[in-house]
C-alpha positions in Angstrom: -31.0 -121.8 -7.3 -32.6 -125.3 -7.7 -32.0 -127.5 -4.6 -33.1 -130.9 -3.6 -32.6 -132.2 0.0 -33.3 -135.9 0.3 -33.7 -137.6 3.7 -35.1 -140.7 5.4 -32.7 -143.4 4.3 -30.9 -145.8 6.6 -30.0 -149.3 7.4 -33.0 -151.7 7.4 -33.5 -155.4 7.5 -35.1 -157.2 4.5 -38.8 -156.9 4.7 -38.8 -153.6 6.4 -40.1 -150.2 5.2 -38.8 -146.7 4.8 -40.3 -143.4 3.8 -38.0 -141.1 1.9 -38.5 -137.4 1.7 -37.2 -134.8 -0.7 -37.6 -131.1 -0.1 -37.3 -129.0 -3.3 -36.7 -125.3 -3.8 -35.7 -122.8 -6.5 -38.6 -123.5 -8.8 -42.4 -123.6 -8.8 -42.8 -127.1 -7.3 -46.5 -127.3 -7.8 -46.2 -126.8 -11.5 -43.9 -129.7 -12.4 -43.8 -133.5 -12.2 -41.4 -135.0 -9.8 -39.4 -138.2 -10.0 -37.3 -140.4 -7.8 -34.1 -142.2 -9.1 -31.6 -144.5 -7.5 -28.0 -145.5 -8.0 -26.8 -148.8 -6.7 -23.0 -149.4 -6.2 -21.3 -149.8 -9.5 -24.4 -149.1 -11.5 -25.8 -146.2 -13.4 -28.6 -144.0 -11.9 -32.0 -145.4 -12.8 -35.5 -144.1 -12.8 -37.8 -145.3 -10.0 -41.0 -143.4 -10.0 -42.8 -140.2 -11.3 -45.7 -138.2 -10.1 -47.5 -135.5 -12.0 -48.0 -132.0 -10.6 -51.5 -132.6 -9.4 -50.8 -136.2 -8.2 -53.3 -137.5 -10.7 -50.8 -139.8 -12.5 -48.0 -141.9 -11.1 -45.6 -144.1 -13.1 -43.2 -146.7 -11.7 -40.2 -148.7 -13.0 -40.9 -152.4 -13.3 -38.7 -153.1 -10.3 -40.7 -150.6 -8.2 -44.2 -151.7 -9.0 -46.2 -153.1 -6.0 -43.7 -152.1 -3.3 -43.0 -148.4 -4.0 -45.4 -145.5 -3.6 -44.7 -142.0 -4.7 -46.6 -139.0 -3.3 -46.2 -135.3 -2.9 -47.3 -132.3 -0.8 -47.3 -129.2 -2.9 -47.8 -127.0 0.2 -44.5 -128.3 1.6 -42.7 -128.6 -1.8 -41.9 -132.1 -0.8 -42.1 -135.4 -2.6 -42.1 -138.8 -0.8 -41.2 -142.3 -1.6 -42.6 -145.1 0.5 -40.8 -148.4 0.1 -42.3 -151.5 1.6 -40.9 -155.1 1.8 -37.4 -153.9 1.2 -35.0 -156.2 -0.5 -31.2 -156.3 -0.6 -31.3 -155.2 -4.3 -33.0 -152.0 -3.2 -29.7 -150.9 -1.7 -28.8 -147.6 -3.4 -28.5 -143.9 -3.0 -32.0 -142.4 -3.8 -32.4 -139.0 -5.4 -35.3 -136.9 -6.4 -35.5 -134.5 -9.4 -37.9 -132.5 -11.4 -37.3 -133.9 -14.9 -38.5 -130.7 -16.7 -36.4 -128.2 -14.7 -33.2 -126.9 -16.4 -30.4 -126.8 -15.7 -30.4 -130.3 -14.2 -29.3 -130.4 -10.5 -28.9 -133.3 -8.2 -28.9 -133.3 -4.4 -26.7 -135.4 -2.2 -29.3 -138.2 -2.1 -30.2 -140.5 0.8 -28.5 -143.9 1.3 -30.8 -146.9 1.7 -29.0 -150.1 2.8 -31.0 -153.3 3.1 -29.1 -156.0 5.0 -29.6 -158.4 7.8 
């Protein structure tokens, strides 16, 4: 069964950094692209970043460019999201997902709260 386990979130002050992790299982991780998404309170889930299977291409939402870095470790079936210079508007639950894997599953996500 497909499973995603996100971790690494927390409460951080504006300007701080976090590194989120997502361990995936139930499919051939090294064969698919991986993405991060986030859902802020009262808003729909939105795309944040994508990385191809060989890490040769990355793609970011406009709001993530310059501060977010997606990476992956195929040996560990894990995808990461480094977030620098965190802003209050980054407050959300962050999820990872393999866009091409069906059926679609979502993990519990990891909460990121940016507040002073």
